[in-house]
C-alpha positions as CSV (number, residue, x, y, z in Angstrom):
1,M,0.0,0.0,0.0
2,S,1.2,3.5,-0.7
3,Q,-1.2,5.1,1.7
4,K,-1.4,4.6,5.4
5,Q,-4.8,3.2,6.5
6,Q,-6.6,4.0,9.8
7,P,-6.4,1.2,12.4
8,S,-9.5,-0.9,12.7
9,F,-10.8,-3.2,15.4
10,F,-13.6,-5.8,15.4
11,V,-14.6,-8.9,17.3
12,S,-16.1,-12.1,16.1
13,A,-17.3,-15.4,17.5
14,L,-16.1,-18.8,16.2
15,T,-17.7,-22.1,17.1
16,D,-15.6,-25.2,17.1
17,I,-16.6,-28.8,16.3
18,D,-17.7,-29.4,19.9
19,A,-20.0,-26.3,19.8
20,L,-17.8,-24.3,22.1
21,R,-17.5,-20.6,21.3
22,H,-14.2,-18.8,20.9
23,Y,-14.1,-15.0,20.7
24,C,-11.6,-13.2,18.5
25,A,-10.6,-9.6,18.9
26,C,-8.8,-8.4,15.7
27,L,-6.7,-5.2,15.5
28,T,-5.5,-4.3,12.0
29,F,-3.1,-1.4,11.4
30,S,-0.5,-0.2,8.8
31,E,3.2,-0.6,9.4
32,D,6.1,1.2,7.6
33,V,8.0,-1.1,5.2
34,A,11.6,-0.5,4.0
35,V,11.6,0.1,0.2
36,D,14.6,-1.0,-1.9
37,D,15.2,1.8,-4.3
38,S,18.1,0.1,-6.1
39,P,17.6,-0.3,-9.8
40,R,16.8,-3.8,-11.0
41,H,19.2,-5.6,-13.3
42,D,17.3,-8.0,-15.5
43,D,18.8,-10.0,-18.4
44,G,15.7,-9.6,-20.6
45,D,14.8,-6.4,-22.5
46,D,11.1,-6.5,-21.7
47,D,9.6,-3.1,-21.8
48,A,7.0,-4.0,-19.1
49,D,9.8,-4.8,-16.7
50,Q,11.5,-1.5,-17.4
51,E,8.2,0.5,-16.8
52,L,7.6,-1.3,-13.5
53,S,11.1,-0.5,-12.3
54,L,10.4,3.2,-12.7
55,V,7.4,3.2,-10.3
56,R,8.8,3.8,-6.9
57,Y,7.1,5.1,-3.8
58,S,9.1,7.0,-1.1
59,K,7.0,5.3,1.7
60,M,5.2,2.0,1.6
61,Y,2.9,0.4,4.2
62,A,2.0,-3.2,5.0
63,A,-1.2,-4.3,6.7
64,K,-0.6,-6.1,10.0
65,S,-3.2,-7.8,12.2
66,L,-3.1,-8.9,15.9
67,V,-5.7,-11.4,16.9
68,L,-6.5,-12.4,20.5
69,V,-8.5,-15.6,20.9
70,S,-10.4,-16.2,24.1
71,R,-13.2,-18.3,25.5
72,F,-14.6,-15.3,27.4
73,D,-16.6,-12.5,25.8
74,Y,-14.9,-9.4,27.4
75,F,-15.1,-7.2,24.3
76,E,-14.4,-3.9,26.1
77,T,-11.3,-5.5,27.7
78,F,-10.1,-6.7,24.4
79,R,-10.5,-3.2,22.9
80,V,-8.4,-1.7,25.6
């Protein structure tokens, strides 16, 4: 991603094969990623590869998620 996204939080309930509920609290956020600005050295003379090598962003972001799984439904505690 070339733009940083706002963090998001949600909870969900999963039911296993024994009909037991498990609660998941998911926090998704963007994290800075190191970008390699060195030019590519390909053996082929493909024009598409040359065009792709020209597109560079000064800052890139990767989506990361943290998931907490619990048998208890303490949604406010999970958020904190």
